[in-house]
N, C-alpha and C positions, 0 to 999 in steps of 0.2 A: 353456526355462530360466525364462521369466517365470512360467509356471504352477507349476513346481516351487518357486521361491522364494516365490511367493505362498502356496502350501499349507504351506510350512515356517513362514512367519510365523503363519498361522492356527493351525497345530498347536502352535507354541511358546506362543502366547497362550492356547490352550485348556489346555495343560499347567500354566501358571501359575495360571489361574483354578480348575481342578479341585483342584490341590494345596492351595490355600488354603481353598477351600470345604469340602473333604472332610476334610482333616487339619490345617488351620491352619498349613501350612508355606509359607514364602516361597521361591520358586525364584529363584536368582540367574542372572546372565548367564554366570558361569563354570561353573555346573552344567550349563546347557543347552549350552554350548560343548563340555564334556567328553562329554555324551551324543551330540551330533552327531558327534564323532570316532568314538565306538563304533559308531554306526549306519552310518557309511561303510565300516567294515571288512567284509570278506567273511563273517566268522563270524556277525555280528549283522545283516547287511544285510536289512532288511525291504522296502526299495524301492530297486531298482538305480538309479533316477533321481537319488537323492541323491549317489551317487558320480560320476555323469556330469556334474554341474554343478561349475564351478570353485569350490573351497573358500572362497576369500575373498569371493565373492559371497554365500555362505550365512552367513559370519561377519558380513557387513554387515547381513544381514536380522535376525540376533539382536541386533546392536547397535542397529538401528533400533527394535526392540521394546523394548529396555532403556531407550532414551531416552524413548519414549512412556510407559513405566511411571514413570520418574523424574519426568516432567512431571506425571503424574497425582497422585503423592504430594506433590509440591511444592505444587500448588494446594490439596490437602487441608490441608496445614499452614498455609497462608495464610488459611484460612477461606473459600475461594472454592467455587464449585459446579463441580467438574471433570467432564469427560466421560471415561468409562473407554475405553481403547483399543478400537477396533472391529476386527471381522474385515474383511479386505480381499476385495472381489469382483474378478473379472477385469477389469471395465471401469475399475477405479480403481488397478490395479497396472500401471505402464507403464515401469518403469526397472530396470536392473541396475547395481549400484554395485560398483566395483573399488577397494577402499581403497588398494591399492598398484598403481595403474594402470600405472606405469612398468615394472613387471616382469610385468604380465599382458597388456597390449596392445602389439603391435609393429607398426611401419610397414614395409611392404615395397613400395617404389615408391608407387603411388597406392592401395594397399590397406592395410587394417589387419587384423591377425590377432587374432581374438577367441577366447579359450579355449572349447572345446566347440562352436564354430560354424565356424571356419576363416577363410579370407581373404574380406574384404568390401570392395568398392570404396567409396572415400571421396571425396566432393567437398569439398576443403578450401578455405575462403575465404582462409586465410592459412597460412603455415608454422607448425606446432605446435612451440613450444619445449619445453624439458625440463618435464615435468609430474609431478604426484603422483597425486592421486585422479582417477578418471575414471568417467563414467556413459555407459551406452547407453540411450537414451530413445526410446520410441515415442510419437509425437504425431500425431494425425489421419491415421493410415495411413502415416506416414513415420517413418524411423528417423534419430536424431541421435546423434552422439558429442560429449560435453562433457568438457573437460579442465581441471583446476585447475592453473594455472601460477603460479609466483612470479617476478615481474619486478622488476628493480632500478629503484629510483626515479631519475628523471632530472630534475634541477632545471630550472625554467623561468626565462626572463629576468624580472628584477625590473621591476615597474611603479610601485611606490610607492603603490598604491591600496588602500583598505579599503572593502569593500562589505558591506552587510547584506542578507539575503534574508528575505522574509516570504511564506510560502505563502498562496495565496488561494483563493477559491471562484469568484468571477466571472472572474478571470484565474488563470493557472497560478501566477504569483509576481510579486512587486513588489520592486525593489531600492531601496536607500537613495538612489540617484541619480535616482529618479523614473521609472525604466524599468518598464514593464508587460510581462511575458512572457506573451503570450496563448497559448491552446491552439493546437495545430497546425492549419494551414489544411486539411489533408487529413482532419481528424476528421469533418467533416460528410459528406464523400464516402464514407468508410468506413462511417459510420453508416447512410447510405442503402442501401448494398450489404447490410449486415447485416440491416437491416429487410426488404429484399426477400426475402432467403433465409429469414428467419424466417416471413414470410407464406407462402412456398412450402412450408415444412415443415408449417405449420399446415394448409394445404390438402391435403397428402398424408397427414395423420394422421386416423385414424378413432378417435373417443373414445367411452368409455362414459358412463354417467350421472354418474360421479364426476369425469370429465375426464381419466381415464387413457387412454393410447394402447393400443388392442387390436390394432394391426397393426405392432407394434414391429419385427418381422422382415421386413416387406414390403420388397422391393428398392427400390421407389420412395421409400419413407420413409427407408431406410438411406442412399440416395444424397443425399437432401435434408439429412439430419443431417450427412453428411460435408461437403457444400458450405457449410453454415452454420458448422461448426466451423472450416473453413479460412478463411472470411471473417473470423471473429473472430480467428483467429491472425494474419492479415495486418493487421488493425486494431491488435492489441496490438504487433506488431513495428513498425508505423509510429509508435505512441505512444512506444515505448522509444527508437526512433531519434531522434525529436524531442527527448526528454528528454536523451539522451546529447549531442546537438549543443549544446543550450542550456547544459548544465552544463559542457561542455568550453570553450565560449566564455567563460563567467564565470570559470572557473579560470584560463584564459590571460590574462585582463584584470586580475586582482587578486592582490595578495600575501597578503591576509588576507580571509577570508570569514566573516561572523558570521551564524548562524542561531539562531532561538529553539529552545531545548531543550524539546520537548513530551513530557510523560509520558503516552503513549498509553494505557497500561494504566489509569492513574488516570482518564483522561478517559472511556474506555469503561465503566469500572466505575461511575462516577458517573452515566452516562447510562442505566443499566439501570432498567427500570420499565415502567409502562403509562401510558396517557393519564390514567386516573383517579388512579393512584398513581405519579407520576413519580419517578425516582431523584434523588439529591442533585445539586445544581448544574444541574438541567435546567429549561428554561423560556425560554432565549433564542429569540426569534422575530424574523425579519427580513422586512420587506415593502418591495418596491421601489415608490416613489411616482413621480408624474409629474416629469420633469426640470424644473429651475428655471434660468431665465436671469437672471443678475445680473452687473453690471460687464462686460457684453459677453461673458460666458462662460456655457456651459451646464454645469450641475453635476448629477451623479446625486444623487437624494434617497432616503435609506434610513431607514425607521422601525424602531427597535430596541426590543423589549420585553425588559426584564431580569427574571431570576428573583427570587423572594422570597429574602431573606437576602443578596443581593449588594449590596455598597456602591455607591450610585448617587445621583444627584440626584433622579431620579423613575423610575417604572416604565417610562414610554414617553419616548423621546428621538428626535429627528430629526437626521440628519447629512447635510450637503451636501458631496459629494466632487468634487474637480476631476479633470480628465483626467490629471493627473500623480499621482493617488492620495492627495493631501494633503486633509485636512479643512479646508474653507473657512468653514463655519458650523455651529453646533451649537445646537439649540433644546431647552430642558428647563424643568422646574419645580423651583425650589430648595425642596423640601419641608422641608428642615431649618429654613427660615425660616417659611414659610407655604405652604399649598397654592395660594395665588393669586400667588406670587412667580415669574411666568414671566420667562424671559430668553432672549436669543439671543447666543451667543458667536461673534464674528467674528475670523478669523485673517488677517493681512496680512503682506506683506513677508517671504517665506520666504527664509532663507539656510541654507547648508549648513555644518555643523560636523562634522568627521571623517566626512564623507559622509552625515550625517543631516540631513534637512530640518527646520528649526525656524522657527516663526512668531515674528518679532521685534517685531511690533506687534499687540496683541490688545485688543479692546474688547468689553464686555458691555453690551447695551442692553435696555430693557424690550421685551417681545414683545407686539405688538398683537393684538387679537381676530381679525384676518384673517390672522395668521401673518407679517405684516411687522414690521420693527423700528420702534420709536419713536426718532427721532434724539435726543431729549432726555428725561430726563437720561442721561448716561453713568454706568452703575452701577460699572463697573470699567474702569480703563485700565492697561495693562501694556506697557512698552517694554523690550526686552531688547537690551543692548549686545553681549553675547558669551556663549558657552556653552563649557564645558570638560568633556568626558566623561572620567571616570577610573574 
């Protein structure tokens, strides 16, 4: 069934390409749907395998191709550089989709009845409720059944808390309460296992002068590939499990969760370019410096280089970050005044307003040549009595 649906996808894609190239005719999803109906009839049957596959699986293939074509033309209209839908090879075609899975797949005891296949034993982690769409997926030599279910929302007990979430790089995320959600403890263990399997695969691979494997079908190499793939799968599952538990804990503890709305498409579009000709808004550089001990605390020190055209005090600025994720000190040059106007901004007495940490006492001092502050004179003094977010 996988091979038939994959060849149907490739044939439908070839049909659309040839029709437009040779006759300037655009083929729609409805036209291909009608042609598939005719090809399944005994009178016009060119390949008996088409009629042997469950019809809705083939309809899902045509719909998948139509979505790919729509995405291609949508990117063209936006002035982007789109990629034309590709032909699918066997190694990249791993799933069967049942748009109305509730009427295609049936449970009989511990087995599921798959059209065109028969009864297949199913290891269920939990009871499957009423479902709509369903997928049969092959992954790393194993078969999985995935069901799309609609569950009724169940309200949680109120806590009266509001929390903000900021995704990070050094840590997974930071909350407005000062909590740092670090990456899973098992990440290093899984990384070591994956690295060991990757080395074993490299050892079992014979390469030509261009670096390509010339023994791709060797049983020893195939087994090494399978072991590496399953190790990566276990790593991904552990990461998803940790994310699910962390998000569930946050959801249970707060009534309102605020997260920054990031326009990923605009961010990635602005980052396109090369080293010699970088894209727009590219140029942020971060460098971890030696930690600094001050006021009995050890702070992380990060030097940030800002891109040209970005509103800033100076191109290079240094931030001192405490263990709770708050900025305790900030060194910069006030270039709007003069290129010699160095200053160090100190933040004290943090208080929380609506769950957000705010420094209520701030001082700016001259910055000495050795990177330390000059206690006199105080350039700017700012005391905050209260903050109201609206």
